[in-house]
C-alpha positions in Angstrom: 232.0 -134.9 33.1 232.2 -132.3 35.9 230.0 -129.9 37.8 231.1 -126.8 39.8 229.5 -126.4 43.2 229.4 -122.9 44.7 231.2 -123.5 48.0 234.7 -123.3 49.4 236.8 -126.3 48.8 237.0 -128.5 51.9 240.4 -130.2 52.2 238.6 -133.3 53.5 237.4 -133.8 49.9 240.9 -134.9 48.9 240.5 -138.1 51.1 238.3 -140.7 49.6 238.0 -142.4 53.0 236.7 -139.3 54.7 233.1 -139.2 55.7 232.7 -135.8 54.1 233.9 -137.1 50.7 231.7 -140.2 51.0 228.5 -138.2 51.9 228.9 -135.6 49.2 229.7 -138.1 46.5 226.8 -140.3 47.4 224.3 -137.4 47.3 225.6 -136.3 43.9 225.6 -139.8 42.5 222.0 -140.3 43.6 220.9 -137.0 42.1 222.6 -137.7 38.8 221.1 -141.2 38.6 217.6 -139.9 39.3 217.7 -136.9 36.9 219.5 -138.6 34.0 217.2 -141.6 34.2 214.2 -139.3 33.7 215.6 -136.8 31.2 218.7 -138.3 29.4 217.8 -140.8 26.6 220.3 -143.7 26.5 221.6 -143.3 30.1 222.5 -146.5 31.9 220.8 -146.5 35.2 223.2 -146.8 38.2 226.3 -145.9 36.1 227.0 -142.5 37.7 230.2 -142.5 39.6 232.0 -139.5 41.3 235.7 -139.9 40.5 237.0 -137.0 42.7 236.8 -133.4 43.8 239.0 -130.5 42.7 239.4 -127.0 44.1 238.1 -124.0 42.1 235.1 -123.6 44.3 234.4 -127.4 44.3 234.6 -129.2 41.0 233.1 -132.7 41.1 234.4 -135.0 38.4 232.0 -137.9 37.5 231.5 -140.5 34.8 228.3 -142.0 33.3 227.6 -144.8 30.8 225.2 -144.5 27.9 224.0 -146.4 24.8 224.5 -143.4 22.5 227.2 -140.9 21.8 224.7 -138.2 20.9 223.3 -137.1 24.3 221.2 -134.0 25.0 222.2 -132.9 28.5 220.1 -129.7 28.6 216.9 -130.9 30.3 218.8 -133.5 32.4 221.3 -131.0 33.8 218.5 -128.6 34.6 216.7 -131.2 36.6 220.0 -132.3 38.2 220.7 -128.7 39.3 217.2 -128.4 40.9 217.6 -131.7 42.6 220.9 -130.7 44.2 219.6 -127.2 45.2 216.8 -129.0 47.1 219.6 -130.7 49.1 221.3 -127.3 49.6 224.0 -128.1 47.1 224.1 -124.9 45.0 225.8 -125.0 41.6 227.4 -122.0 39.8 226.1 -120.6 36.6 227.1 -122.8 33.6 228.2 -125.4 36.1 228.3 -128.5 33.8 231.1 -129.5 31.5 232.6 -132.5 29.9 236.1 -132.7 31.2 239.1 -135.0 30.7 242.5 -135.0 32.4 244.9 -134.9 29.5 248.6 -134.6 28.8 249.6 -131.3 27.2 253.3 -132.1 27.7 255.3 -135.1 29.1 258.5 -133.2 29.5 260.0 -132.3 32.9 259.9 -128.5 32.8 262.6 -126.2 34.2 262.9 -122.4 34.8 263.5 -120.1 31.9 262.3 -122.6 29.4 259.7 -121.9 26.7 256.8 -124.2 27.2 254.3 -125.0 24.4 251.0 -126.6 25.3 248.8 -127.9 22.5 245.0 -128.4 22.8 243.4 -131.1 20.6 239.9 -130.3 19.4 237.8 -133.5 19.0 235.0 -133.7 16.4 232.2 -133.3 18.9 233.6 -130.0 20.2 233.6 -127.3 17.6 233.3 -124.1 19.6 235.8 -121.3 20.5 238.9 -122.3 22.5 239.8 -120.6 25.7 242.9 -121.1 28.0 242.9 -120.7 31.7 245.6 -121.1 34.4 244.2 -121.8 37.8 240.8 -120.7 36.6 242.2 -117.3 35.4 242.0 -116.2 31.8 245.5 -116.6 30.3 244.8 -114.2 27.5 244.7 -111.3 30.0 248.5 -111.7 30.8 250.3 -111.3 27.5 253.6 -110.6 29.2 253.8 -114.2 30.5 251.7 -116.1 27.9 251.4 -116.2 24.1 248.3 -117.7 22.5 248.4 -118.7 18.8 245.9 -117.3 16.3 243.7 -120.4 16.3 243.9 -120.5 20.1 245.1 -124.1 20.1 248.6 -123.5 21.4 249.5 -121.7 24.7 253.1 -120.7 25.1 254.6 -119.9 28.5 257.4 -117.5 27.5 259.9 -117.9 30.4 258.7 -120.5 32.8 259.3 -120.2 36.6 258.2 -122.0 39.7 255.3 -119.5 40.0 253.9 -120.7 36.7 253.1 -124.1 38.2 249.3 -124.9 38.3 246.3 -126.3 36.5 246.3 -125.5 32.8 242.9 -125.9 31.1 241.8 -125.8 27.5 238.1 -125.0 27.4 236.2 -125.5 24.1 232.9 -123.6 24.3 229.5 -125.2 23.6 226.2 -126.0 25.2 228.2 -128.2 27.5 231.8 -127.0 27.4 234.5 -129.5 26.8 237.5 -129.1 29.2 241.0 -130.7 28.9 243.3 -130.0 31.8 246.6 -130.9 33.3 248.5 -130.1 36.5 251.8 -128.8 35.4 254.8 -128.3 37.7 257.8 -126.2 36.9 260.8 -127.6 38.8 262.5 -125.3 41.3 265.4 -123.4 40.0 268.6 -125.3 41.0 270.9 -123.5 43.3 274.5 -124.8 42.8 276.7 -123.9 45.7 280.5 -124.1 45.4 281.5 -121.6 48.1 284.2 -119.0 47.1 284.7 -118.4 43.4 288.4 -118.1 43.9 290.3 -120.6 46.0 293.9 -119.9 47.1 296.3 -122.7 48.0 300.0 -122.9 48.7 302.2 -124.3 46.1 303.7 -126.9 48.4 302.4 -130.1 46.9 299.4 -130.3 49.3 296.0 -131.3 48.1 292.9 -129.1 47.8 289.2 -130.0 48.1 286.3 -128.7 46.0 282.7 -129.1 47.3 279.6 -128.7 45.3 275.9 -129.0 46.4 272.6 -128.5 44.7 268.9 -128.9 45.5 267.7 -132.4 46.2 266.4 -133.9 42.9 269.2 -132.8 40.7 272.5 -134.6 39.8 275.8 -132.8 39.4 279.4 -133.4 38.3 282.8 -131.7 38.5 284.5 -131.0 35.1 287.8 -129.6 34.1 287.4 -128.3 30.5 285.4 -131.1 29.0 286.9 -133.9 31.2 284.4 -135.2 33.8 286.3 -135.5 37.1 283.6 -136.8 39.5 279.9 -137.4 39.4 277.3 -137.6 42.1 273.7 -137.0 43.1 273.0 -133.6 44.9 276.4 -133.3 46.6 279.9 -134.0 45.3 283.3 -133.5 46.9 286.4 -133.6 44.6 290.0 -133.8 46.0 293.1 -133.2 43.9 296.8 -132.7 44.7 298.0 -129.2 43.7 300.2 -128.8 40.7 301.1 -125.1 41.2 299.0 -123.9 38.2 295.8 -121.8 38.1 292.9 -123.9 36.9 289.1 -123.4 36.4 286.9 -126.2 37.7 283.1 -126.3 36.9 280.3 -127.9 38.8 277.3 -128.4 36.5 274.0 -130.3 36.2 274.4 -133.8 34.9 272.2 -135.4 32.3 270.4 -132.1 31.5 272.2 -130.9 28.3 269.1 -128.8 27.3 269.9 -126.5 30.3 273.5 -125.8 29.6 272.7 -122.5 28.0 271.1 -121.3 31.2 273.5 -119.7 33.8 271.9 -121.5 36.7 273.1 -124.9 35.3 276.7 -124.5 36.4 279.1 -122.7 38.7 282.8 -122.4 38.4 285.7 -122.1 40.8 289.2 -120.8 40.0 292.0 -122.5 41.9 294.9 -120.2 42.3 298.3 -120.8 43.9 300.1 -118.3 46.1 303.4 -118.0 47.9 303.2 -117.6 51.7 304.8 -118.9 54.9 302.4 -121.6 56.2 304.0 -121.3 59.7 303.1 -117.6 59.9 301.0 -116.5 62.9 298.4 -114.7 60.6 297.8 -117.6 58.1 294.9 -120.0 58.1 294.8 -123.0 55.8 292.8 -126.1 55.1 291.8 -128.3 52.1 288.4 -126.8 51.5 288.8 -123.1 52.2 292.4 -122.8 51.2 294.7 -120.0 52.5 293.7 -116.8 54.1 295.1 -114.1 56.5 293.8 -113.1 59.9 290.3 -111.6 59.7 289.7 -112.9 56.2 286.2 -114.2 55.6 285.3 -117.1 53.3 282.2 -119.0 52.4 282.1 -122.8 52.5 279.6 -125.5 51.6 277.5 -127.3 54.2 278.3 -130.8 55.1 276.5 -134.1 54.5 272.7 -133.9 55.1 272.6 -130.1 55.0 272.1 -127.6 52.2 273.4 -124.0 52.2 276.6 -122.2 53.2 278.8 -121.6 56.2 280.7 -118.4 56.7 284.2 -118.7 58.2 286.6 -116.2 59.6 290.4 -116.6 60.0 291.3 -116.3 63.7 294.3 -117.7 65.5 295.5 -119.7 62.5 292.1 -121.5 62.3 289.1 -121.0 60.0 286.3 -120.6 62.6 282.6 -120.7 61.6 280.8 -117.4 62.3 277.5 -117.8 60.5 275.7 -121.0 59.7 273.1 -120.9 56.9 272.7 -124.7 56.6 269.3 -126.1 56.1 268.5 -129.8 56.8 268.3 -131.8 53.6 264.8 -133.1 54.4 263.5 -129.6 55.0 265.2 -128.2 51.9 263.5 -130.9 49.8 260.1 -129.8 51.2 261.0 -126.2 50.5 261.5 -127.1 46.8 258.2 -129.0 46.8 256.0 -126.2 48.3 256.8 -123.9 45.4 254.6 -125.9 43.1 252.2 -127.4 45.6 248.5 -127.7 44.7 245.7 -127.2 47.2 244.6 -130.8 47.1 248.2 -131.8 48.0 248.2 -129.9 51.3 247.2 -132.8 53.6 250.0 -135.2 52.4 252.5 -132.4 52.3 251.7 -131.3 55.9 252.0 -134.9 57.1 255.5 -135.1 55.5 256.5 -131.8 57.1 255.4 -132.9 60.5 257.2 -136.2 60.2 260.4 -134.5 59.0 260.4 -132.0 61.9 259.7 -134.7 64.4 262.4 -137.0 63.2 265.0 -134.1 63.0 263.9 -132.4 66.2 267.3 -132.1 67.8 269.0 -131.0 64.6 266.3 -128.4 63.9 266.7 -126.9 67.4 270.3 -126.2 66.6 269.8 -124.8 63.1 268.4 -121.3 62.8 268.4 -121.6 59.0 266.2 -124.7 59.2 263.8 -122.9 61.5 263.7 -120.0 59.0 262.9 -122.4 56.2 260.1 -124.1 58.1 258.5 -120.8 58.9 258.6 -119.9 55.2 257.0 -123.2 54.4 254.2 -122.7 57.0 253.6 -119.2 55.7 253.2 -120.5 52.1 250.8 -123.2 53.3 248.7 -120.7 55.2 248.5 -118.5 52.0 247.6 -121.5 49.8 244.9 -122.6 52.3 243.0 -119.3 51.9 240.9 -120.8 49.1 240.0 -123.9 51.1 238.8 -125.0 54.5 241.2 -127.0 56.8 240.2 -130.0 58.9 241.7 -131.3 62.1 244.4 -133.6 60.7 246.0 -130.9 58.7 245.9 -128.5 61.6 247.4 -131.1 63.9 250.3 -131.5 61.6 250.6 -127.7 61.4 250.6 -127.2 65.1 252.9 -130.2 65.8 255.5 -128.5 63.5 255.0 -125.1 65.2 255.3 -126.8 68.6 258.8 -128.1 67.7 260.2 -124.8 66.3 258.9 -122.7 69.2 260.2 -125.0 71.9 262.5 -123.6 74.6 265.4 -125.5 73.0 265.3 -123.4 69.8 267.7 -120.4 69.7 265.5 -117.8 67.9 267.9 -115.1 68.8 270.2 -116.4 66.1 267.7 -115.5 63.4 268.5 -112.3 61.6 265.4 -110.3 62.2 262.1 -110.3 64.1 260.3 -110.8 60.7 260.6 -114.5 61.1 258.6 -114.7 64.3 256.0 -112.3 63.0 255.6 -114.3 59.8 255.0 -117.3 61.9 252.3 -115.6 64.0 250.7 -114.3 60.8 250.6 -117.9 59.4 249.0 -119.2 62.5 246.3 -116.5 62.4 245.7 -117.0 58.7 245.3 -120.7 58.8 243.1 -120.6 61.9 240.6 -118.6 59.9 240.2 -121.6 57.5 239.2 -124.2 60.0 236.1 -126.3 59.9 234.2 -128.6 62.4 234.7 -128.5 66.2 237.7 -130.2 67.7 240.6 -129.8 70.2 244.3 -130.3 69.7 247.0 -130.6 72.5 250.7 -130.3 71.9 253.5 -129.8 74.4 253.1 -126.0 74.5 250.0 -125.5 72.4 246.3 -125.9 73.1 243.6 -125.4 70.4 239.9 -125.4 71.0 237.3 -124.8 68.3 233.7 -124.9 69.4 230.3 -123.3 69.1 229.3 -120.8 71.8 225.8 -119.6 72.5 225.5 -117.4 75.6 228.8 -117.2 77.6 232.0 -119.1 77.3 235.0 -119.8 79.6 238.2 -121.7 78.7 241.0 -122.5 81.1 244.4 -123.6 79.8 245.2 -127.3 80.4 248.9 -126.9 79.4 251.7 -127.5 81.9 252.5 -124.5 84.1 249.7 -122.4 82.7 246.3 -121.3 84.1 245.5 -118.8 81.4 241.7 -118.2 81.3 239.6 -116.7 78.5 236.1 -115.5 79.4 233.4 -114.2 77.1 230.5 -113.1 79.3 228.0 -112.7 76.5 227.8 -113.3 72.7 225.0 -111.8 70.5 224.2 -115.2 68.8 225.5 -118.7 68.4 228.9 -118.6 66.7 232.0 -120.7 66.2 235.1 -119.6 68.0 238.7 -120.8 67.7 241.2 -120.2 70.6 244.9 -121.2 70.5 247.0 -120.8 73.6 250.8 -120.8 73.3 253.0 -121.1 76.4 256.4 -120.7 74.6 255.5 -118.2 71.8 256.4 -115.4 74.2 260.1 -116.5 73.9 259.8 -116.2 70.1 257.9 -113.0 69.4 259.6 -109.6 69.7 258.7 -107.4 72.7 259.0 -104.4 70.4 258.0 -103.8 66.8 260.0 -102.1 64.1 258.1 -98.9 64.7 257.9 -99.3 68.5 259.5 -96.6 70.8 258.9 -98.5 74.0 261.8 -99.1 76.3 264.1 -101.9 75.2 263.6 -103.7 78.6 259.9 -104.3 78.0 259.2 -108.1 78.1 256.3 -110.4 77.0 255.4 -111.8 80.4 252.7 -114.4 79.8 251.1 -116.8 77.4 250.1 -115.7 73.9 246.5 -116.3 73.0 245.0 -116.3 69.4 241.3 -115.8 69.3 239.3 -116.1 66.1 235.5 -115.6 65.9 233.1 -114.7 63.1 230.9 -112.4 65.2 232.0 -109.0 66.6 232.6 -109.3 70.3 232.7 -106.2 72.5 233.9 -107.8 75.7 236.4 -110.6 76.1 238.5 -111.2 79.2 241.9 -112.8 79.6 243.6 -113.8 82.8 247.4 -114.4 82.2 249.9 -116.1 84.5 252.8 -113.8 85.2 255.9 -115.6 84.0 258.4 -113.3 85.7 257.2 -112.0 89.1 259.9 -109.3 89.2 258.4 -107.4 86.3 255.8 -104.7 86.7 253.8 -102.0 84.8 251.7 -104.5 82.8 250.2 -103.6 79.5 247.5 -105.7 77.7 248.4 -105.8 74.1 247.7 -107.4 70.7 249.9 -107.6 67.7 248.9 -105.0 65.2 250.1 -106.2 61.8 249.3 -102.8 60.2 251.6 -101.0 62.5 254.0 -104.0 62.9 254.1 -103.6 66.7 252.2 -104.5 69.9 249.2 -102.2 70.4 247.0 -101.7 73.5 244.1 -100.0 71.7 240.8 -101.5 72.9 242.4 -103.3 75.9 242.7 -102.4 79.5 244.5 -103.9 82.5 242.8 -105.2 85.6 244.3 -107.1 88.5 242.9 -109.9 90.7 243.8 -111.1 94.1 245.9 -114.0 92.9 248.6 -111.8 91.3 247.7 -112.7 87.8 247.0 -110.1 85.2 243.4 -109.7 83.9 242.9 -108.0 80.6 239.6 -106.8 79.1 239.5 -106.2 75.3 236.7 -105.3 72.8 238.1 -107.2 69.8 239.8 -110.5 68.9 243.2 -111.3 67.6 246.6 -112.3 69.1 246.9 -111.2 72.7 249.5 -111.2 75.4 250.9 -108.9 78.2 254.0 -106.7 78.1 255.8 -105.8 81.4 258.9 -104.0 82.3 261.5 -104.5 85.0 260.1 -101.5 86.9 258.5 -103.6 89.6 257.2 -100.7 91.8 253.7 -101.2 90.3 253.7 -104.9 91.0 253.9 -104.4 94.8 250.8 -103.0 96.4 252.7 -102.0 99.6 255.2 -99.9 97.5 252.4 -98.4 95.5 250.5 -97.4 98.6 253.6 -95.9 100.2 254.3 -93.8 97.1 250.7 -92.7 97.1 250.8 -91.5 100.7 254.1 -89.7 100.2 252.8 -88.0 97.0 249.4 -86.9 98.2 250.5 -85.8 101.7 253.4 -83.9 100.1 251.1 -82.2 97.6 248.7 -81.2 100.4 251.6 -79.6 102.4 252.8 -78.0 99.2 249.4 -76.4 98.4 248.9 -75.2 102.0 252.3 -73.7 102.0 251.7 -71.9 98.7 248.4 -70.5 100.0 250.2 -69.2 103.1 252.9 -67.7 100.9 250.3 -65.8 98.8 248.5 -64.6 102.0 251.8 -63.2 103.4 252.7 -61.5 100.1 249.2 -59.9 100.1 249.8 -58.6 103.7 253.2 -57.2 103.1 252.8 -56.1 99.5 252.8 -52.3 100.1 255.7 -52.3 102.4 258.1 -54.2 100.2 257.9 -52.1 97.0 260.5 -49.6 97.9 262.8 -50.3 95.0 262.6 -52.1 91.6 264.7 -55.1 92.7 262.6 -55.9 95.7 259.4 -55.3 93.7 260.5 -57.7 90.9 261.6 -60.3 93.4 258.2 -60.4 95.0 256.4 -60.4 91.6 258.5 -63.5 90.7 257.7 -65.2 94.1 253.9 -64.5 93.7 253.8 -65.9 90.1 255.9 -68.9 91.1 253.5 -69.7 93.9 250.4 -69.2 91.7 251.9 -71.4 88.9 252.8 -74.2 91.2 249.4 -74.0 93.1 247.4 -74.2 89.8 249.7 -77.0 88.6 249.1 -79.0 91.8 245.3 -78.6 91.4 245.5 -79.9 87.8 247.7 -82.8 89.1 244.9 -83.8 91.6 242.3 -83.6 88.8 244.5 -85.8 86.5 245.1 -88.3 89.3 241.4 -88.6 89.9 240.8 -89.3 86.2 243.6 -91.9 86.0 242.2 -93.6 89.1 238.7 -93.8 87.6 239.5 -95.3 84.2 242.3 -97.2 82.5 243.5 -96.7 79.9 243.4 -93.0 80.5 240.8 -91.1 78.5 242.4 -88.8 75.9 239.4 -86.4 75.9 239.3 -86.0 79.7 243.0 -86.2 80.4 244.3 -83.8 77.7 243.0 -80.5 79.2 244.5 -81.5 82.6 247.8 -82.4 81.1 248.0 -79.2 79.0 247.5 -77.0 82.0 249.9 -79.0 84.2 252.5 -78.7 81.4 251.9 -75.0 81.0 252.0 -74.0 84.7 254.9 -76.3 85.6 256.9 -74.7 82.8 255.7 -71.2 84.0 257.1 -72.0 87.4 260.5 -72.7 85.9 260.5 -69.7 83.6 259.6 -67.4 86.5 262.5 -68.9 88.4 264.6 -68.1 85.3 263.5 -64.5 85.5 264.5 -64.3 89.1 268.0 -65.6 88.2 268.3 -63.1 85.3 267.2 -60.3 87.6 270.0 -61.2 90.0 272.5 -61.3 87.2 271.3 -58.0 85.8 271.4 -56.1 89.1 274.8 -57.5 90.2 276.9 -57.7 87.1 275.4 -54.9 85.0 275.4 -52.4 87.8 275.6 -49.3 85.6 272.6 -50.3 83.4 269.2 -49.1 84.3 265.8 -50.4 83.1 262.4 -49.1 84.0 260.0 -51.1 86.2 257.4 -51.2 83.4 259.9 -52.7 80.9 261.0 -55.3 83.4 257.4 -56.3 84.0 256.7 -56.7 80.2 259.8 -58.8 79.8 259.1 -60.9 82.9 255.5 -61.7 81.9 256.3 -62.3 78.3 259.0 -64.9 79.2 257.3 -66.2 82.3 254.0 -67.1 80.5 254.6 -66.6 76.8 257.5 -69.2 76.5 255.6 -71.9 78.4 252.5 -71.3 76.4 254.4 -71.6 73.1 256.1 -74.9 74.2 252.8 -76.4 75.4 250.9 -75.5 72.2 253.7 -76.9 70.0 253.7 -80.1 72.0 250.0 -80.5 71.5 250.2 -79.8 67.8 253.1 -82.1 67.1 251.5 -85.1 68.9 247.8 -84.6 68.1 247.6 -86.9 65.0 248.5 -90.3 66.5 247.0 -89.3 69.9 250.3 -89.7 71.6 250.1 -86.5 73.6 249.3 -88.1 76.9 250.3 -91.3 78.5 248.0 -94.2 77.7 248.7 -96.1 80.9 248.2 -95.3 84.5 248.5 -91.5 84.7 247.4 -88.2 83.1 250.8 -86.9 82.1 252.9 -86.3 79.0 253.6 -89.4 76.9 257.1 -90.9 77.0 257.0 -94.4 75.5 255.4 -93.4 72.1 256.1 -89.8 71.2 258.5 -88.7 74.0 256.4 -85.6 74.6 257.7 -85.6 78.1 260.9 -84.1 76.8 259.0 -80.9 76.1 259.0 -80.5 79.9 262.2 -82.1 81.0 264.5 -80.3 78.6 263.3 -76.7 79.4 263.2 -77.5 83.2 266.7 -78.9 83.4 268.1 -76.2 81.0 266.8 -73.5 83.4 268.3 -75.3 86.4 271.7 -75.3 84.5 271.4 -71.6 83.6 270.7 -70.6 87.2 273.7 -72.5 88.4 275.8 -70.8 85.8 274.4 -67.4 87.0 275.2 -68.3 90.6 278.8 -69.1 89.7 279.3 -66.0 87.5 277.8 -63.6 90.1 279.9 -65.2 92.9 283.0 -64.7 90.8 282.2 -61.1 90.2 281.5 -60.5 93.9 284.7 -62.1 95.1 286.7 -59.9 92.7 285.2 -56.4 93.3 282.9 -56.7 96.3 279.6 -54.9 96.5 279.0 -51.8 94.4 279.2 -48.7 96.6 276.2 -47.2 94.7 273.9 -50.0 95.7 271.2 -48.8 98.1 270.7 -50.7 101.4 267.2 -51.9 100.6 268.3 -53.1 97.2 271.3 -54.9 98.8 268.8 -56.7 101.1 266.7 -57.8 98.2 269.7 -59.1 96.3 270.9 -61.0 99.4 267.5 -62.7 99.8 267.6 -63.7 96.1 271.2 -65.0 96.5 270.2 -67.0 99.5 267.3 -68.6 97.6 269.6 -69.5 94.8 272.2 -71.0 97.2 269.6 -73.3 98.8 267.0 -74.0 96.2 269.1 -74.6 93.1 271.0 -77.6 94.6 267.8 -78.9 96.1 265.9 -78.7 92.8 268.9 -79.9 90.8 269.1 -82.9 93.0 265.3 -83.5 92.7 265.5 -83.7 88.9 268.6 -85.8 89.1 266.5 -88.4 91.0 263.7 -87.8 88.4 266.0 -88.9 85.6 267.1 -91.8 87.8 263.5 -93.1 88.0 263.5 -93.5 84.2 266.4 -95.9 84.2 266.1 -97.6 87.6 263.6 -99.7 89.5 265.1 -99.0 92.9 262.3 -98.1 95.3 264.5 -95.7 97.2 265.0 -93.5 94.2 261.3 -93.3 93.5 260.6 -92.4 97.2 263.2 -89.6 97.3 262.0 -88.2 94.0 258.3 -88.3 95.1 259.2 -86.7 98.5 261.3 -83.9 97.1 259.1 -83.2 94.1 255.8 -82.9 96.1 257.2 -80.5 98.8 258.3 -77.7 96.5 255.6 -75.4 97.7 256.9 -75.7 101.3 260.5 -74.9 100.1 259.2 -71.8 98.3 257.4 -70.6 101.4 260.5 -71.1 103.6 263.3 -69.9 101.4 261.3 -67.3 99.3 259.2 -65.7 102.1 259.7 -66.7 105.7 263.5 -66.2 105.7 263.2 -62.7 104.4 263.6 -60.4 107.5 261.9 -57.5 105.7 258.9 -59.6 105.2 258.8 -60.7 108.8 259.2 -57.1 110.0 256.2 -56.1 107.9 253.9 -58.8 109.3 251.5 -58.2 112.1 252.6 -60.2 115.2 256.2 -60.2 113.8 257.7 -60.6 117.3 256.1 -64.1 117.6 257.2 -65.0 114.2 260.8 -63.8 114.8 261.0 -65.9 118.0 259.9 -69.0 116.0 262.4 -68.4 113.3 265.3 -66.6 115.1 267.6 -69.5 115.4 267.1 -70.5 111.8 267.5 -66.9 110.6 270.8 -66.5 112.5 272.1 -69.7 110.9 271.2 -68.5 107.4 272.3 -64.8 107.6 275.1 -63.4 109.7 275.8 -66.8 111.4 276.6 -68.4 108.1 279.3 -65.8 107.4 281.4 -67.4 110.2 280.5 -71.1 109.8 279.5 -71.9 106.2 282.4 -70.6 104.3 280.0 -68.9 101.8 280.8 -65.3 101.9 278.2 -64.3 99.4 275.5 -65.1 102.0 276.8 -62.7 104.6 274.8 -59.6 105.5 277.9 -57.5 104.9 278.8 -55.7 101.7 279.6 -58.9 99.7 276.7 -60.9 98.2 276.0 -63.2 95.3 272.9 -63.3 93.1 271.3 -66.2 91.3 267.9 -67.6 91.3 267.1 -71.3 92.2 264.9 -73.3 90.1 262.3 -75.2 92.1 261.0 -78.3 90.5 257.3 -79.2 90.2 255.3 -81.9 91.9 255.8 -84.2 89.0 253.2 -86.9 88.3 254.3 -90.4 87.7 252.8 -93.0 85.4 254.2 -96.1 87.1 251.4 -96.5 89.5 247.9 -97.5 88.5 246.6 -96.3 91.9 247.4 -92.7 91.1 250.7 -92.5 93.1 252.9 -90.8 90.5 256.5 -91.6 91.3 258.4 -91.9 88.0 259.0 -89.9 84.9 258.5 -92.5 82.3 255.2 -94.2 81.4 
């Protein structure tokens, strides 16, 4: 007899000595005895006995004794169901059945075989027959199963390991009669012989043939029909060469019924070749045969291992280049897990834990064995999703994990990052299935499962770890599971497959897995910093949907001890990512960059305001010709653009200082206008350079002032607007327009939106340098055009002087800007911040104050001339005799090109708002 209880199967119910098994069986036996004594005629009082529990919800098998074979269970089972419900043991609908474990087949079953299962219908069961496989209706899958017309025979068409499970024949009735058997399809044998063609010298030397198969099979070497050598799961055959080509076959022994299947054998052709064995490019040995330099061959693993080794011919020796050998004990468990039943998990996990512990040293040296163990753990985690796991099983699981994530294991030899992610996924999945409250401690792992009511704090007790988890408040009492790993950071990738972060980002702390049934809006982690030289911390969790680390819902906070404190609004697997850019990790450096940046920006803004005031005063007196007019139009728009950009910079810095991660809604407008006006600054510099080129090189061409104004404003503001809008549109979907960390500025690490500023700016710098060279070349060849008016000559000289000074300065500035993206050197960051934040001052000096016409037009010009006379002499006539730059003389030779001042560029490396680097 059996009854089905509506609850998740508890793995403890597989252990007859466990208190959970004993308590549940006693309660069921008592309820059966009471109910059947009252309602079932012929029942022998005290005969009820629970014989075991099976998964499928929870199926309780039990036996009774009676004085009659004709028993009416209807009323008795109804009372039994009510009695159990009163004890909070809820049964499913149609919960009762008469069940017997039977034998549908006694044969050992192998892949690709057709399997026939016959159901015997006894006289007392006359209803319709139904077949199920692991509680699923077999009739629904006619591609895999065939059921006879009378339903008595179920045929598995082409058996495979995945067809292993519980097969049940259910005969319908008032109380269904169920016959069932656990059927296992043996794992498909993998016969390994290495290379299919072996080449040996015809010199009378011997050759060696190795054959290996999964543990549990026996094999033999045959030549034709002659058996040469027999063995268990590994056989090595050695023979002296006879200078003829022969085909040797390694096949399964004692399984003649499988000879028609291709997997039952594997052949090797031994061929003889002629070569000079003493040649410098020949490799030779008994197993691999002969090969030339750089040839690659596959060999069979040695004793105690399963798999293959790849060799390469180098310096007359076959050298191993790839080891895919799995320990025999692990390979055996890999075969077993394919057909593992849920109730077998406890014993299997104990065996896995023992195998990994006993082979600890060998496992740490075998990447293939680590890969196999991760695959096993992943399958166990998936199988456990229908049950709940107790402490002993979890202990075995974590003991195994602890060995394969130890510092001695070389995970970098594994082919992809998928192995470590599969391991993390298995850990998270199985931790969802835990029951009871308990703690587990391994060398590098701490697990605590407990009930929390109001607040909760856990501090790591692992060596060299003080990681702390704090939950200030929970809505109601709930059970939480926390697992701390101190070595998992060496295993997990710092980047996902879709991650655009810099390759030098590192996991720089413990990894913490948090599982809780309730939704938590506030959880705090304090991590030790493993490597103190790293900076720019990011609080992250592994996002399995995106297959990468994700910082959504988490923010960084620091405390006085130098640890990293993270606050998150959800639970999963957490850690911290940090990069070698250590500027942010030193508060003194951060403050220094902040002072440099903000003082420089203040000087820049004051200089720009002074520049605009001067331009307003002298505006009427400097519009005598088109060249002078357009020069001053460019200077005014350059000053206005940089001034507005600096204002937006201050607003963005204030937002970044106030909240982290930076708010997309509040930061985006500031970033858009910064991007637009910084680009406008550069495009107006481009217009100045093109004006110089036009007036110097194309001396015979004339363009009206109105047309030049239209072109200048279209390029100066239209092109920046177009670039800024396209940048927003192309990054709006995934919200990667702005940097998520530390600063309000264009994103670099995710979408590289920053290139929409860097590329145009550096391109304009390059164009202006080319204009400078071309104009200088023209000037040196032909001198100044005689038709050029004196006032126009003066304007061109001023433009040329600006180009000569500002272009190298701003080119150097952005050279340092690129340097900050690839270097953590503090000096580079300081120079870039200094040059970048003083551009307004440079524009005032070189664009306005050094123009003698401007000074002459100012009220109080004599005082100003005295203050600037020495500098003016050095930058005008004086330069003609000392600098060696003839295009700067106030004679008839001049050059024209416009410099490209760089903007005060915000950095995202500093959480305090001191923006000193390009990348975020």
